[in-house]
N, C-alpha and C positions, 0 to 999 in steps of 0.2 A: 673362758673369755667369750663374750658375745661379739658378733661382727659390728663394726662401726660403719654406718652408711656414708656414702659419698655425698658431698653437697649438691651434686647434680640431681635434680628432681626426677630425671628419667633413669637414674641408676636402679638396678633391680634389687628386690628384697631377697634374702635367703629363703629357701623353701620353708613353708610353715612347719613341716614335720621335723625341722631341725631345732624347734623351740625347746627350751629347757624344761625339765620336769620340776625343778626347784630353783627359783620360783616358777610356778606353773605357767608356761606359755611365753616366758621372756625370750624374744627372738633377736632383737637388734637394738642399737642405740644410734642417736645422731640424726643427720638429715634435716629436713624441714617439714613444715606443714602446708606446703603449696597444694593447690587443688589437684594437680596432676599426681603428686605423690600420695595424697590421701585417697584418691579414688583408686589408684593402683593397689594400695594397701588393702582397702576393703574388698576389692574384687578377689583378692587372694586370701581372705579370711584373717587379715591382720588389722590391728587398730592401735592408736597411740594412747598411752596412759602413764602419766608421770606427774610429779609435783614441781613447784617453782624452783626448788633447790636441786633438781635433777636434770640431766640431759633428756631430750625426747627419747622415750622408751617405747618399743613396738612389741606387741603381744599377739599370740595366737594360742589361747589356752585349750586344754583338752581334759575332760570332755567339754563340748560347747553347748551352752544353754540356748534353746530355740523354742519358738512357738509356731506351730503350723496354724496359720490364720483361721482356718475353718474349724480348728479344735480348741480355740480359746474358750475358757470356762467362765460362764457368767453365773454367779451364785444367786439363789433366790433373794437373798438379802440385798445384793447389788442391783438386781432387777427392780425390786421394790424402791430402792433408793433413787434410781434413775427415773422410774415411772412416776415418782412424786412430782416431777417437773421442776426440780431444783436447779438442774444444770442445763446450760446452753453450750453447744459444741461448735467449734469453728476449726478451720485448717489454715495454717500459714498467715494468721492475722496478727500474731504477737510473738514471732520467733525470737526476737531479741530479748523480750521479757521472759520467755520460757527458759532460754539458756541461762539468763542471768539468775533466775530463781533456782535452777538446778545447780548452779555454781555456788550458791550460798552455803556456808558451813552448816552441817547438820548437828543438832543437839550440842554437846559440849566440845565437839571437835572443831577447832578453829581453822583447819586446813581444808583444801578442796583440790581434787585432781583436775577440775575444769578451770585451768589457769586462764589469765587474761589472753595469753597467746592462743590458747585453744578456742576461746570464745571468738576472737578475731578470725581465726581460720574457718570456723563453722559458719559464721555470719557471711564470709565470702562465698562459701558453698551454697548458702541459702540464696544469695543474690544470683548465683549461677543456675538456680533451679534444681540443685542436687540435694540439699538439706531441707527438711520440712519439720513442721510442728503441728500437733493437735492441741487445742486449748479447751479447757473446761471453765466455764464462767458461772458465777452465782451473783445475781443482781448487778450485772455489768462489771463485776470485779473478777480478775483472774484468780481462779481457785486452784488450778492444777494444770498439768500438761506433760507432754512427752515430745522428745525431738530425736532426730536421727537422719540417716541418709537413705535415699531411695536410688538403687542402682539396678536397672533391669527389673526383675520380678522379686527382688529381695529388699526388705527394709531392714537396715542396720540400726537398731535402737541404741541410743547413747545414754540417755538419762531421763528421769521423770521426777516430778515433785508434786506435793499436795500442800495447800494451805487450808483446805477444807476436807473433812473426812470423805474418803472414797473418790476424790476428784481425779487423782491420777489413774485409778482403776477404771473409772468411767471413760477417760480419754484413751486408755490403752485398749479396752474392749471395743470401743467405737472404731478405733483405728484398725484393729484386726478384722472386724467385720467389713470395713471398707476395703482393706487390702484383699480380702477374699473376693469381693465383687470385682475388683480390678485384676483378678487372677494373679496376684502375688503368691508365691509358693512358700515363703519363709519370712519370719521375723526373727532376726538375730538378737538375742538378749545377752550375749557374751558370757557372763558367769551367773550361774543360778543362785537362788536364795529361796527361802520358804514362801515369801510373798509372791514371787513369780510362779513357783510350783503350784500354788493355790489357784492360779489363773490358767493352768494348762501347760506351763512350760515343761520341757523335758530336756535331759542331757543326751547328746549324741556324740559319736566319735569324731575326731578331727577329720578323718578320711571321709566319713559320710558327709560331714558339713562341707568340705571342699568340693566333693563331687556334686553336691547341690549347686554350688556357686558356678561351676563350669558352664552350665547351660542357663541358669536362672539370671545371671547378671548380664546376659546378652539379649534378653527379651523382656517385654512388658515395660510399663512406665507408671509413674505417679499421675493419676488422673486429675481432672478439674471438677468432677461432679461429686465432691464430698457430701455425704448425707449428714446434714447437721441435726437430724432428728431420727436416729435409728429406732426401729421398733424392736423392743426386747420382750 
């Protein structure tokens, strides 16, 4: 049995190292998606992930997939693709549209884990200056993007989408390079996949991940000088 959280948004989470091995990382259920609870969760390496037919579920998987911003990999093909001048990059200009596109069902799957309740919660965090997005545009049309939370010197990536080939990759790489300039130490990718691995993501232990968080979420911040034309 997993713990059921109190309705009080200030109630504590169980320690992340008490998460289940199967399913990997399941830690607790219940609670709410208030800004205070969400920010407390992320600072402790915990995030919500559930479907409409489930209660709110909280996770801290191990290993943890991360990208160290200075180590993001830009392939030659992606450099050529960006340097062709097809993409324009912006920050925080279309957060609502990015999260809406990320929530759209993929391929034949009609379900999404980014529920309407989740979208409302992260839009609230965006208005508070905690959640952010990077957008990639082609001919003034939104082609791709990525969104997540910036807490201290860690960016907690939530999801990304592409409507044009390589758009989300361009947005992710541009964000990593900007995070490095702003002295962020970590981009949390939660769970790895071949796509992320090809861009420099690596798996680290839960203990190493949480040790990064202890100092990194207390320092640094999302800046205002986003470089919309990175040199690759």
